[in-house]
Residue, then its C-alpha position, 0 to 999 in steps of 0.5 A: x527479471x534478469x537486470x533488474x535484481x542484479x542488486x549483487x549484496x544489496x538487500x531484497x526490495x531495495x534495487x530498482x535499476x534503470x534497465x529500458x527499452x532499446x533502441x539500435x546500438x543505443x538506448x534511451x536513458x529515460x523510458x520512452x513515454x507511449x501514448x497509443x491506445x491502440x497497437x497494429x499486428x501484420x497479420x491475423x494470426x500474429x493476433x491470435x498468437x498475442x492473445x494466446x500468449x505465443x507471442x509479446x506484443x500489445x493490443x489496445x491499452x486497457x489491455x496493458x502498454x508499454x509504461x505499465x509492463x516494466x513500471x510492473x516488472x520493476x515492482x515485481x522486482x522489489x517484491x520479488x514476485x512475478x507478472x504483477x499487474x498496474x493498476x488506475x488506482x491503489x482501491x482498482x487493484x484490492x478490487x481485483x483482487x478481491x473480485x477476481x478471485x471470488x464469485x457469489x457465496x464465497x467469503x473474504x474474512x478482513x484486517x479490522x484496522x484495513x484502509x478505510x475504503x477497503x473498509x468499506x468495499x468489505x462492508x458495503x460493497x461486496x456483500x452487494x456482490x453476494x459477496x459474505x464479509x467478515x473483520x477481527x483482529x489482525x494482531x489476535x490469531x486466535x480472533x482470526x482464526x474464530x472468525x473463518x467459515x466453511x464458505x473462506x476463500x480470501x484473507x485479507x490484512x495490512x501488515x501495519x495498519x492504518x492509521x493505527x500502526x498496529x502490527x499483524x501477526x503475519x506469522x499466525x496468519x500465514x500459517x492460519x490461511x494455509x491450514x483453511x487453504x485460502x487465499x492470503x492477501x496482504x497491502x503492503x503500501x505502508x510497509x513496502x518491500x523494504x520493510x517487508x515482502x509478503x511473497x517470501x512469507x506465504x503469501x498468494x496474493x501482493x498489493x500496492x497504492x502505488x501513490x504512496x511511498x512508491x512513486x512518493x510525489x502526490x502526482x500519481x494515483x495507481x494501485x499494482x497486484x501480483x499473484x503467487x498462481x498464474x491462474x489467480x493472477x489471470x482471473x484479477x487480471x481478466x476483472x480488471x481488463x474487463x470492467x477498466x481499471x486501466x493506468x495511463x502511461x503518463x502516471x506510470x512514466x511517472x511512478x518509474x521515475x518515482x520508484x528510482x528514488x524512492x529507497x533513498x526516500x524512505x531512508x531519510x524519511x524513516x530516519x524522520x518519523x523515528x526522530x519525530x516520535x520521540x519527539x512528541x512522545x516527550x511533548x505535554x499536549x500529547x496522550x499517545x504516539x504510536x511508532x513500531x520503532x518505540x520500544x512503548x508501542x504495543x506490537x514492539x516485539x512483533x514489529x522487530x521480528x517482522x521488520x527489523x530496522x525498516x520500521x517505516x515513516x509513519x507515525x500517529x499520536x493521540x493529543x490529551x484534548x480528545x475534541x475536534x475543536x482542538x485538532x483543528x486549531x493545530x491543523x490552523x496553526x501549522x500550515x506548513x504542514x498540509x492537511x490532507x488526507x495521503x501518506x507517502x510523499x516527499x513532504x511531510x503531510x497531517x492526516x485527521x482519521x477522524x474527518x477524512x479515512x475513517x469518517x464512514x464509520x460511526x464514533x463508536x466503530x472509530x472509538x472501536x479502533x483508538x481514534x479519537x476526534x484527537x487522532x492525528x496520522x503523520x505521513x512524515x516526510x524528507x525536511x530538515x528534521x528542525x524544521x518538521x520539530x518547528x512546525x509541530x510545536x508551531x500547533x501544538x502550541x494552539x492547542 
């Protein structure tokens, strides 16, 4: 990793260098985009050497290309990993992380508050391929332990859950995975390497939706996955290449560009999130606010231990009126707050889980997670905080 880790005394997970490709005695400051789908080798022997790992090079873009490689190495440096892989989306990374190492007859245990599409994969898709699944509360290690089976091969969790902002007992889960001899896969999208570096705490696999905070501008759809064990990493790579989870060079280039401002964006968005959470908590039309930096968060002590002061940019809140009609009035009255099922953009976005990410769950399933029809998730951006206060006041006035 060399120069990309040369952060002197900077906090791990915050340093992204502009190291790139050299051309003669000078080099471009901006990484070139290399759109070539195929790469020519001078001899058959050279091609053998590339496929056997004895020579560095590229063959076919589905199997890797320079822009994806450079982006992966930069995220590796942030996460303290090696050999990470860039894929076409965050869900491609989740799927490859599971389908690469696991086989029919295996069992995977997931947190019960995973991202909605991850839950759909667990409940509806993996069983069709013979992989058994179950979920348990990641804030309760005893519940996770009780859900283990003899055939369990992997535990999949998020450090901070989407959208209920609960904080998993990562120390307990990591100890449980070691004890049971199973792989621990961590989706670190919400937390980012600034807040938490899973490899430093015993994780075997780290996953990101690069689409979100790392790229940061809602113009990229990419994922990242890395494994501690090279054999596990190879299984993930082989599956991803076979099914064609290929990232586009242009998107990798955009994500690399976004990565350079990631630490700055994270800090400003986090400062805004803390201020907005306090403002919402004092509002008479808000019933509950969930933010790990607040003293009233149910997992506050754990958040302090795991995240320190990096409590992130995600805030969730529930209206006192728990109906969809009330929620829709708020959305319509605040047009400057993009109503969009995404997160991590430079601008603040508002999401309604009951109608988007968690619409596939039953009403009771959502209620069990604390998601009412008046529940919102906010991805806080870097705008002036007074603008956000005004936008939310306009929306809440309509409720």
